[in-house]
Structures are given as structure tokens and as C-alpha cells.
N, C-alpha and C positions, 0 to 999 in steps of 0.2 A: 787447560784444564777444563778437560771435560766433564760434562755431569755425568755419572754413571746409574745412580740410583735415587728413586724415590726417598730415602732418608737423608741423601744432600740434598733435595730441593725443601724436606721440613726443616734442613736446618739454616735454609734462605733466612735473612733477615729484611724487609723493603724498610725497615724504620732505621736500618743501619745504613741502607741505601740513602735516605732525604737527609740524613744527618750528612754522607757526603756532598749532595748535593749543598746545601747550604752554608757547609764550609766554603765549596768552591764559591756560589756566589759572594759572600764576605770578603773573598783573596781578589775577587774580579773586582769588586766596589773597592777594593784597599788600593790596587794597584792603579785601577783608573783615577784615583785621588790623589794619588804620588804621581803621573801623570801633568796631570793637569797643574799641580801646583809647582812643577819643576819648572813647567812652561810659563810660567808667571809671575817668578823671581821678578824682583826686580834688583838686584844685588848688580847684575851685570850688564846692564844695559848704560852704563856709563861709561864701562870698559871701553880701549880702544884697542888694534891692533893685535898684534899676536894673541895676546892675554886674553884677548876676546875672541877671535874666533877659537882656541883651543876649548875656553870653558865652555863654547856654543857646541863646539864638537861633542863633547862629552856628556854635555845634558843632553841634543839630539839622540845621542847610544841608549843612552839611562832611559828617555823616554821612549825609545824605540822596544826595550827589551821588556818594559814596565806595561808597554800599549798588546807584546805577545802574551804575555804573563797574564793578562785580562783577557784577551779572545782563547788562548788554552785554555783559566779556569770557567769563562761561559760556555765552553763544549762539552768541559766534563761536568758541569751543573745540569745542561739539558740534559745530556747522555744517561748521568746517572736518576734523574729524574724520572724520564721515558721508562727506562729498566725498573725504577721501583713499583712502577703500576704494573709495568707484566709481570713482576713475579707474586704482587697481591692475587694478580688471574690467574695464575698457573697455578700459586697454592690451593689455591680455591676450585680450582678444577680437582686438584687431588683429594680434596676433601670431599668433593659432592660425587669423585671414584668410591672414598671408602665408604660413603653411605649409602650407595647405592648396592656396593658390595656386600656392607651390614644386613641389609633390609634382606638378601637373598639367603644370605647363611655361609656369605664367601668371605676371604679373607686376602688382604693384600701384605707380601711378604715386603717389606720397603727396602732391604736390600741386596735380595734377588729379583725384585722386579715381578713377581709371580702372582696371579690372581688365583689362589688356591682354597680348595676347599679345607672344613675344620675335621682336623681325626676323626675317622669313623662318619661322617658324612657320607650321603648318599647321593652317588655319582648319577644323577640322571642325564639324557642326552639334552633336554631342554637347560638343564642347570649348567653343564656345559658348554653350550653354546652360550647363553647368558657371560659365563665367565671370558670365552674367547672374546666376546665383543669390549667386555672388559677390560682385559688384557690389550687388543687393539687401540685402543682409547688411553689406556696408562704409557705405552710405548710412544705415542702421539705428543702427551705430556712431556715428557723427558724429553724427544725432538725440540721442540718448542723452550724449554729450558736449557738447553745445549745454542740454541738461536743467540737467546736472550744472555745468556754467559759469553758468549762470543763475540756478541755487537758490541757490550759493557769492555769486557778485555781489550778488546780493538781501541774503544773511544779514549782508557785509562794509560794504554800503553802509547797512543799517537799524542797526546796532550799533555803528556806529566814528565818531560826528558829528566832524570833523577838528577841531574846536575843543575842544570840551568832552570828550571823554576822547585819556586817553594811549594810547590801542591808535592804530596809525598805521593808514589803510588800505592793505591791502596788494593789493586790485586783482587785476591781472595779473602781479605777479611772481612768482608761482608756477609762472607757466606758462613761462619763461623756459626757454633749453638750458642747464641746468648747466657745458658746457663756455665758454660766452662770459663775458667779464672785461669791466667798467668801467672805462675809465682817464677819472681826470679831474686839472684841472689848474686851479689856483689863480692862478698870473700869465699873461698871456698871453707866449708867447715876443715879443722884440724885433724880429725878423725879421718876426713876423704886420705890417703894416700892411693903414693905408684899403684900400689895392688891391687887398692878398690878398684879404680878406675879402667886399672886390666883384666879384672872380675868384671865390670859392667861394658866391657866390650866385648868380652866374649858372651854375653849374655843377648848382647846386640846382634852378635853374625850368629847367634843359636837363631833368634828370634826370625833374621832373615833367611834362614835355611825355611823355617816352617814356614815361612808366610811363602816363599817360592815352592814350596811344595804343594800345599792350599793353593796357590793359583793354576798350577801344573793337573790339578786333579778338579779344580771347578772349569778348568776349559776342556777335558775330556769327560765332563758329567753335562757339558754343553754339545757337544756333538753325537750323545744319545736319542734315542727316536723318542720322539714326545708325543706324538698322535696315536695315542692307542685309540685302539677299537674296544668299548667298553661293553661290547657286546660277546665279545670272545674273553672266555676267564682265562686262558693262559696271558694274554695282556692288562686284563686286570687287576691280574700280580703282579704283573711286570711294572702297572701302572705306580703303584703301591711301592715297588718296592726302589721304582726313580725317585719317588716323592720321601720315603725312607732314608734316603743316600743324599738328598738335598735339603732334608733336617737336619744329617748329618754335619755337613757343610756347614750350616747354617751355627750349628754348635760350635765349631772349632773356629768360623769367622768373629763371632762372639769372643768367644775366649783369646783370640789373637789381640783384638781389641784390647781386652782389660790389660791384657801382660805389653800391650804396647804403653800404655797409662802409666804401669809400675816403672818400665824403663825409665819413664818422663818425671816421676817423681826420684828416682833413685840420682837419676842425673841432678837432678835439683840438689839433693842431698852431697854429691859432689862439688858444688858450687858451679854447676855446667849445667846447658840448656842441648838436650836431643832437638837436632835441628835436620831433619830430613832423614839422611841416614849418616849422619855425624854427631860429634861432642861439638857446643861451642865451647870455651871458657872465657871470665872475662877477660881477660890480657888480650885477646884477638886472638888467641892458637885454635887450631882446631883438629880434632882428632878421626881423621877419616873412615868409615867401614863400610862394607861392600854395600852397594845400592840395591834392594828389593827390587823386584819387576813389580810394577803396577798391579792389582790384584782384577782380573775380569770380572764381571758381573752374568750370571748366568742368563741367556736372553729365552726367550720361549720362541 
């Protein structure tokens, strides 16, 4: 999952990553202790013959698995500790860019990754040049965030095989908004009937269509000219129209996110969880829905 916006970086939590590192080190220590304990067991020393050979083989295999787990856990701990420091530095870069923009009277749109003037602001050549410099630094910060994200994801995937290791895949949970809470239910409310599920499915499909339409219009918006000549009255008007369209897209994007949260709550009321583009029920069944295209981010 690539990092596509400053808003995603805002949701990163280096503290959550450090918790993963600490848990991984605890698991490594426990695995090493267990392996050492097995190797020192005196119970089998007096055994002879086939029984002793079988016990020795079994213990050796278990020790090897524990030592592999130990090394994997150490690798995860090292990767997450490194990532935590990098996350802190990237978030500080973004904070510094916001501060520099504010001092110039500029604004940073965290979803569209644009440095813009506030409504009604004066577009002087010097100010536009400063905005361009900040924009370049903003894009560089996102690129660095993607490198951190990719390196950490690779380390977690490589060192946490889901079935052989006791360490759970962390994936991108460390990037969730710390203020977000997850509600789960074990029994569907009695009022959630099959027709209620059908209505919810229709809402999800309608949301997917809106998401696809917004994605298409954002792509078209990205393809439009951006390097306006502010000394040309016609292009000044075009720049204003471009900014107005971007503001409208932002409003629609925010509304789409709000509606997504409502769908999540509606799913909970039916004893289900909206996972990606399908409904997951406590009994393990799923109700698939059309998969929406990932929303692009306008690029400067």
C-alpha cells in the first residue's frame, strides 16, 4: 500500500511501531529461552536406543524452529525500530513545511498534496515561486515516506510467515489514526433481517459507483494545465477556475469519507464488518461487493 498523501503521513504513529519492536524483542527472548531450555533437558539423557533417537530428533527440530522464530523476531524488531526513527523524521519534515507555508500565508492541502494560497490571497510571482519550492519539498517527503513504508512492509512480510511464526503480520495497522476505535459484535441484532442486508449492499454498491466517478474526475483534473501565467488575465481566470474545481473535488472527497464511515456503522448494526469491499459476518461468511478503484491523488 503506497503512501499517496500527507494525510496518510499524519496518521502514522511511531509509538505504535515501537510497540511492535518491543513485542518482537520479547518474542525473540522467549523463543531463545525455550530453545535453551529444551537443549538442557536432563530427562532424555539416560534413555537409549530408538526412543532416545526419536526424542533427540524431535527436540532438535523444535529447537531449530524456535531459533528461526528468534531470528525472525529480531529482524522485525530491528526493522521496526529503524522505521520508527524514520517516521519521526518524516513527520517533523511535514510539520516544518506546514510552518514555513503558514509564515508565507500559504496552505497545504493534505489530501491533494498541494501548496495553495488561501481564498482571496494575492498571487505575486515571489509567493508563487515560494509555493513551488515548498511543493517540491512536499513531494520529496511523500517519496521518502514511500521508501520507509516499502522497506518496513517487506521486512514484516519476509520475517512473519503467517502459519509458522507466532508474530502476527503487522501490515499497515501502525498507520491507523490513533483516535479511531473499532467496534465489533458477536451476534447480529435481531432487527437486521435479510432485507436490511440487501439494502446495505445497495448502499455499498452506490458508494462504489460514486467513488469510481470521483476517481475519474480527479484523474481528468490532474491532466489539466497547472503552470498558469499569472501576468495573463485570461490565465489568472483559468487558475481560479482550476482552484475552484479542486476545492469542489475536496468537498466531494470529504463527503465520500463521511459516507464510508456511516456504511461501517450500518454494517456493525447488522453484526457485520465492512472489510474492503465486502461484508464479513461472525459465522465466517462474506458478502462480496464490487471492488472500487483506488482513488488517485492530484499531482502538481
